[in-house]
PAZAPA-4460 file (N, C-alpha, C; in steps of 0.05 Angstrom, whole numbers, plus 32768, in hexadecimal, padded with zeros to 4 digits):
% residues 78
    n_x    n_y    n_z   ca_x   ca_y   ca_z    c_x    c_y    c_z   seq   type   mol
   8261   7EB8   8144   824E   7EC2   8131   8259   7EDB   8124     1      M     A
   8258   7EDD   810A   8263   7EF4   80FC   824F   7F0B   8100     2      A     A
   825B   7F23   8101   824A   7F3B   8104   824D   7F4C   80EB     3      T     A
   8238   7F59   80E4   8238   7F6B   80CC   823A   7F88   80D6     4      L     A
   8248   7F98   80C7   8249   7FB5   80CF   822D   7FC1   80CF     5      P     A
   8227   7FCF   80E5   820D   7FDC   80E7   8207   7FEF   80D1     6      Q     A
   821B   7FFE   80C7   8216   8011   80B2   820E   8003   8098     7      D     A
   8218   7FEB   8094   8210   7FDC   807C   81F3   7FD2   807F     8      K     A
   81EB   7FC9   8096   81D0   7FC1   809B   81BD   7FD8   8098     9      L     A
   81C4   7FEF   80A3   81B4   8007   80A1   81B1   8010   8084    10      E     A
   81C7   800D   8075   81C6   8015   8059   81B3   8004   8049    11      G     A
   81B2   7FEA   8050   819F   7FD8   8042   8182   7FE0   8049    12      L     A
   817E   7FE6   8062   8163   7FEF   806B   815A   8009   805D    13      E     A
   816D   801C   805C   8167   8035   804E   8161   8031   8030    14      R     A
   8171   801F   8024   816C   801A   8007   8151   800D   8003    15      R     A
   8149   7FFB   8014   812E   7FEF   8011   8119   8004   8013    16      L     A
   811C   8016   8027   8108   802C   802A   8108   803D   8011    17      E     A
   811F   8043   8006   8120   8054   7FEE   8113   8046   7FD6    18      A     A
   8118   802D   7FD3   810C   801E   7FBD   80EE   801D   7FC0    19      V     A
   80E4   8019   7FD9   80C7   8019   7FDD   80BB   8034   7FD7    20      E     A
   80C9   8049   7FDF   80BF   8064   7FD9   80BE   8069   7FBB    21      A     A
   80D3   8060   7FAC   80D3   8064   7F8F   80BD   8053   7F82    22      E     A
   80B8   803B   7F8C   80A2   802B   7F81   8087   8038   7F86    23      L     A
   8084   8045   7F9D   806B   8053   7FA4   8066   806C   7F93    24      S     A
   807C   8077   7F88   807A   8090   7F79   8070   808C   7F5D    25      A     A
   806C   8073   7F55   8062   806D   7F3A   8077   8071   7F24    26      G     A
   808C   8061   7F25   80A1   8063   7F12   8099   8059   7EF6    27      P     A
   80AA   805F   7EE3   80A5   8054   7EC8   80A6   8036   7EC8    28      S     A
   809C   802A   7EB3   809B   800C   7EB2   80B7   8000   7EB5    29      A     A
   80CA   800C   7EA8   80E6   8002   7EA9   80F1   8004   7EC5    30      E     A
   80ED   801B   7ED2   80F6   8020   7EED   80E8   800D   7F00    31      A     A
   80CE   8009   7EFC   80BE   7FF7   7F0D   80C9   7FDB   7F0D    32      Y     A
   80D1   7FD1   7EF6   80DC   7FB6   7EF4   80F6   7FB5   7F04    33      V     A
   8107   7FC8   7EFF   8121   7FC9   7F0D   811E   7FCB   7F2B    34      R     A
   810C   7FDD   7F34   8108   7FE1   7F51   80FB   7FC8   7F5D    35      L     A
   80E8   7FBC   7F4F   80DB   7FA4   7F59   80EF   7F8D   7F5E    36      S     A
   8102   7F8B   7F4C   8117   7F76   7F4F   8128   7F7C   7F67    37      K     A
   8130   7F96   7F69   8141   7F9D   7F80   8132   7F99   7F9A    38      E     A
   8119   7FA0   7F9A   8109   7F9C   7FB3   8108   7F7F   7FBA    39      H     A
   8103   7F6E   7FA6   8102   7F51   7FAB   811D   7F46   7FB5    40      A     A
   8133   7F52   7FAC   814E   7F4A   7FB6   8153   7F53   7FD2    41      D     A
   814A   7F6B   7FD8   814F   7F77   7FF3   813E   7F6C   8009    42      L     A
   8125   7F67   8003   8112   7F5F   8018   811A   7F47   8028    43      L     A
   8124   7F31   801C   812C   7F1A   802C   8144   7F20   803E    44      P     A
   8153   7F35   8038   816B   7F3C   8048   8163   7F4F   805E    45      V     A
   8154   7F63   8057   814D   7F78   806A   8137   7F6F   807E    46      V     A
   8125   7F5E   8075   8110   7F55   8087   811B   7F48   80A1    47      G     A
   812D   7F35   809F   8139   7F2A   80B7   8149   7F3E   80C8    48      P     A
   8155   7F51   80BB   8164   7F66   80CA   8150   7F76   80DB    49      I     A
   813A   7F7D   80CF   8125   7F8C   80DE   8119   7F7B   80F4    50      Q     A
   8114   7F62   80EE   8109   7F50   8103   811D   7F4D   811A    51      A     A
   8136   7F4B   8114   814B   7F48   8129   814C   7F62   813A    52      Y     A
   814A   7F79   812D   814B   7F92   813D   8132   7F94   814E    53      R     A
   811B   7F8C   8144   8102   7F8C   8154   8105   7F7A   816C    54      R     A
   8111   7F62   8168   8115   7F4F   817D   8128   7F5A   8193    55      A     A
   813D   7F68   818A   814F   7F74   819D   8141   7F8A   81AE    56      L     A
   8130   7F99   81A1   8121   7FAE   81AF   810D   7FA2   81C2    57      A     A
   80FF   7F8D   81BA   80ED   7F7F   81CC   80FB   7F73   81E4    58      D     A
   8113   7F68   81DF   8122   7F5C   81F5   812B   7F72   8208    59      F     A
   8134   7F88   81FE   813C   7F9F   820F   8124   7FA9   8220    60      A     A
   810D   7FAA   8214   80F5   7FB2   8223   80EE   7F9E   8239    61      S     A
   80F0   7F84   8233   80EA   7F70   8247   80FE   7F71   825D    62      A     A
   8117   7F76   8257   812C   7F79   826C   8125   7F90   827E    63      E     A
   811D   7FA6   8272   8116   7FBE   8281   80FE   7FB8   8294    64      E     A
   80EA   7FAB   8289   80D3   7FA3   829A   80DB   7F91   82B0    65      L     A
   80ED   7F7F   82AB   80F6   7F6B   82BF   8105   7F79   82D6    66      A     A
   8112   7F90   82D0   8121   7F9E   82E4   810F   7FB2   82F3    67      R     A
   80F7   7FB6   82E9   80E5   7FCA   82F4   80DA   7FC2   830F    68      G     A
   80CC   7FD5   831C   80C2   7FD1   8337   80A7   7FC2   8338    69      G     A
   8099   7FC1   8322   807E   7FB4   8322   8082   7F95   831F    70      D     A
   807A   7F87   8334   807F   7F6A   8335   8070   7F5B   831F    71      S     A
   8057   7F63   8319   8048   7F56   8304   8056   7F5A   82E8    72      E     A
   805F   7F72   82E3   806D   7F77   82CA   8087   7F68   82C8    73      M     A
   8095   7F66   82DF   80AE   7F57   82E0   80A9   7F39   82D9    74      R     A
   8094   7F2E   82E5   808D   7F12   82DF   8087   7F0E   82C2    75      E     A
   8077   7F20   82B6   8070   7F1E   829A   8089   7F20   8288    76      M     A
   809B   7F32   828F   80B4   7F35   827F   80C6   7F1D   8281    77      A     A
   80C6   7F10   8298   80D8   7EF9   829B   80CC   7EE2   828B    78      E     A
***
């Protein structure tokens, strides 16, 4: 499986955040059209990146619970 450089993924996430902030600031009509298009282009790329990172974090939390001392929590994590 090919891997993407983390800095490139983070850059895409930061750009989406910046575009969303600019859209929220009430840009001119021309800027709004440009930003809306960029947002529509970025969202299908960044959404899965964010979902993947959340899944990794959830998996790490489950592993931590599975290694913990509480047997009920360990069963739930497994």
